[in-house]
Wavefront OBJ file of the C-alpha trace (Angstrom):
o trace
v 39.998 75.952 28.273
v 42.667 73.729 26.676
v 44.468 73.210 23.582
v 42.578 70.043 23.007
v 39.334 71.674 23.633
v 40.196 74.524 21.388
v 41.148 72.124 18.529
v 37.839 70.237 18.968
v 35.941 73.553 18.849
v 37.917 74.810 15.889
v 37.266 71.586 13.894
v 33.601 71.717 14.729
v 33.337 75.426 13.727
v 35.236 74.664 10.488
v 32.526 72.116 9.597
v 29.658 74.457 10.804
v 30.734 77.539 9.048
v 31.846 75.769 5.962
v 34.355 76.567 3.203
v 35.040 80.149 2.046
v 32.346 81.139 -0.510
v 32.584 84.108 -2.809
v 29.280 83.918 -4.474
v 25.646 83.106 -3.302
v 23.307 84.030 -0.555
v 25.650 83.093 2.263
v 28.751 84.816 1.162
v 28.238 87.971 2.960
v 27.810 86.061 6.256
v 30.264 83.349 5.871
v 33.494 85.195 5.465
v 32.952 87.640 8.416
v 32.099 84.654 10.557
v 35.164 82.773 9.327
v 37.293 85.725 10.148
v 35.698 86.083 13.664
v 36.518 82.346 14.320
v 40.059 82.570 13.137
v 40.781 85.654 15.305
v 39.167 84.130 18.282
v 41.210 80.821 18.012
v 44.325 82.825 17.390
v 43.734 85.011 20.572
v 42.899 81.877 22.590
v 46.125 80.186 21.332
v 48.162 83.166 22.385
v 46.754 83.070 25.812
v 47.493 79.395 26.200
v 51.067 79.921 24.894
v 51.495 82.688 27.485
v 50.254 80.367 30.194
v 52.674 77.453 28.927
v 55.479 80.068 29.042
v 54.668 81.414 32.471
v 54.411 84.882 31.108
v 53.219 87.832 33.259
v 50.867 88.819 30.444
v 48.569 85.974 31.415
v 46.613 88.021 33.930
v 45.847 90.600 31.163
v 44.861 88.054 28.540
v 42.774 85.694 30.641
v 39.480 87.710 30.625
v 39.825 88.319 26.830
v 40.508 84.640 26.264
v 37.384 83.818 28.124
v 35.335 86.143 26.163
v 36.745 84.634 22.909
v 36.031 81.273 24.219
v 32.451 82.216 24.946
v 32.097 83.809 21.348
v 33.333 80.410 19.821
v 30.781 78.587 21.892
v 27.958 80.926 20.763
v 29.015 80.451 17.201
v 28.872 76.698 17.684
v 25.501 76.696 19.276
v 22.980 75.616 16.494
v 20.093 78.077 15.970
v 16.718 76.619 16.907
v 14.377 75.894 14.259
v 11.526 78.543 14.075
v 8.972 76.041 15.275
v 10.999 74.782 18.138
v 11.326 76.016 21.647
v 14.124 78.364 22.381
v 16.878 76.952 24.520
v 20.336 75.497 24.372
v 19.504 71.909 25.080
v 21.147 71.020 21.786
v 24.044 73.385 22.149
v 27.476 72.147 21.492
v 29.551 72.941 24.497
v 33.281 72.400 25.069
v 33.668 72.801 28.872
v 36.234 75.335 30.028
v 39.217 73.661 31.689
v 40.919 75.255 34.727
v 44.075 77.150 33.913
v 46.845 77.111 36.488
v 47.152 80.261 38.557
v 50.021 82.569 37.800
l 1 2 3 4 5 6 7 8 9 10 11 12 13 14 15 16 17 18 19 20 21 22 23 24 25 26 27 28 29 30 31 32 33 34 35 36 37 38 39 40 41 42 43 44 45 46 47 48 49 50 51 52 53 54 55 56 57 58 59 60 61 62 63 64 65 66 67 68 69 70 71 72 73 74 75 76 77 78 79 80 81 82 83 84 85 86 87 88 89 90 91 92 93 94 95 96 97 98 99 100 101 102
């Protein structure tokens, strides 16, 4: 988990989720997903800022940041086509990077 990895994942998800849409078949799914991505990125950014600042809150935030990272990776993983084998061989993964201990 790093700022660079977060930015790559954020850009990938911006492309994958797409622009805000108010009409159409996907409107009901896109906006909640966009909000989920935004909140996850914001939470991870807060954690990384706490790490950089040497804050004591890092201990409490680490587990949540890892959960948020996993959520972003899950969203970034393309859904398999109905006729393809289920698996994550084509999944887009941004590897977690070690965070310095507090």
